[in-house]
C-alpha positions in Angstrom: 4.7 104.8 98.4 1.6 106.6 97.6 -0.9 105.8 95.0 0.0 108.7 92.6 3.7 107.8 93.0 2.9 104.1 92.2 0.9 105.2 89.2 3.7 107.4 87.9 6.3 104.6 88.3 4.0 102.1 86.6 3.5 104.6 83.8 7.3 105.1 83.4 7.7 101.3 83.5 5.0 100.9 80.8 6.7 103.6 78.7 10.1 101.9 79.1 8.7 98.5 78.2 6.9 100.0 75.1 10.3 101.6 74.2 12.0 98.3 74.5 9.3 96.6 72.4 9.6 99.2 69.7 13.4 98.8 69.7 13.1 95.0 69.4 10.5 95.3 66.7 12.7 97.7 64.8 15.7 95.5 65.2 13.7 92.4 64.1 12.4 94.3 61.0 16.0 95.4 60.2 17.4 91.9 60.6 14.7 90.4 58.4 16.6 91.7 55.3 19.8 90.2 56.7 18.2 86.9 57.4 16.7 86.8 53.9 20.1 87.5 52.5 21.6 84.7 54.5 18.8 82.3 53.4 19.4 83.3 49.8 23.2 82.7 50.2 22.6 79.3 51.8 20.2 78.4 49.0 22.9 79.4 46.4 25.5 77.4 48.3 23.2 74.3 48.4 22.5 74.7 44.6 26.3 75.0 43.9 27.0 71.9 46.0 24.3 70.0 44.1 25.8 71.2 40.8 29.3 70.3 41.9 28.1 66.8 42.9 26.4 66.4 39.5 29.6 67.5 37.7 31.7 65.1 39.8 29.3 62.3 38.9 29.6 63.2 35.3 33.4 63.2 35.5 33.4 59.8 37.2 31.2 58.5 34.5 33.5 59.9 31.8 36.6 58.4 33.6 34.9 55.0 33.8 33.5 54.9 30.3 36.2 56.8 28.2 39.5 57.3 30.0 40.0 54.0 31.9 39.6 51.8 28.7 42.2 54.0 27.0 44.6 53.6 29.9 44.0 49.8 29.9 44.6 49.7 26.2 47.9 51.6 26.5 49.0 49.3 29.3 48.0 46.2 27.2 50.0 47.6 24.2 53.0 48.3 26.5 52.9 44.7 27.7 52.5 43.4 24.2 55.5 45.6 23.0 57.7 44.3 25.9 56.6 40.7 24.9 57.3 41.4 21.2 60.7 42.8 22.1 61.5 39.7 24.1 60.4 37.4 21.3 62.3 39.4 18.7 65.4 39.3 20.9 65.1 35.6 21.3 64.6 35.1 17.5 67.5 37.4 16.8 69.8 35.5 19.2 68.7 32.2 17.7 69.3 33.5 14.1 72.8 34.8 15.1 73.6 31.4 16.7 72.4 29.7 13.5 74.4 32.0 11.2 77.5 31.5 13.4 77.1 27.8 13.5 76.5 27.6 9.8 79.6 29.8 9.2 81.7 27.6 11.4 80.4 24.5 9.6 81.1 26.0 6.2 84.6 27.0 7.2 85.3 23.6 8.7 83.9 21.9 5.5 86.1 24.2 3.3 89.2 23.5 5.4 88.4 19.8 5.1 88.0 20.0 1.3 91.1 22.1 0.7 93.3 20.1 3.1 93.4 17.0 0.8 
């Protein structure tokens, strides 16, 4: 290769490299807007996640402080109602037994008095 030919090839190579650099620079500048949009979207997602965590923590606090005591109270009242029904049933059975026994004693006493 001769000196002028080498100079021409080096000039073409330099022009090609400059063209590639310009293309990369343009692509980089164009993608900056896209990257900025992605960073903005990621920031919004992070903020939404933090807000969601905060809301979940508030709901857990509400459940612990307000709802669970109500549930416990309902369960306690249900247990008390079942216990009260059992006690009333026992008292009712004892009362029926007492009335039946008293009735049988009165009938027996009446029969004994009228049999003479």
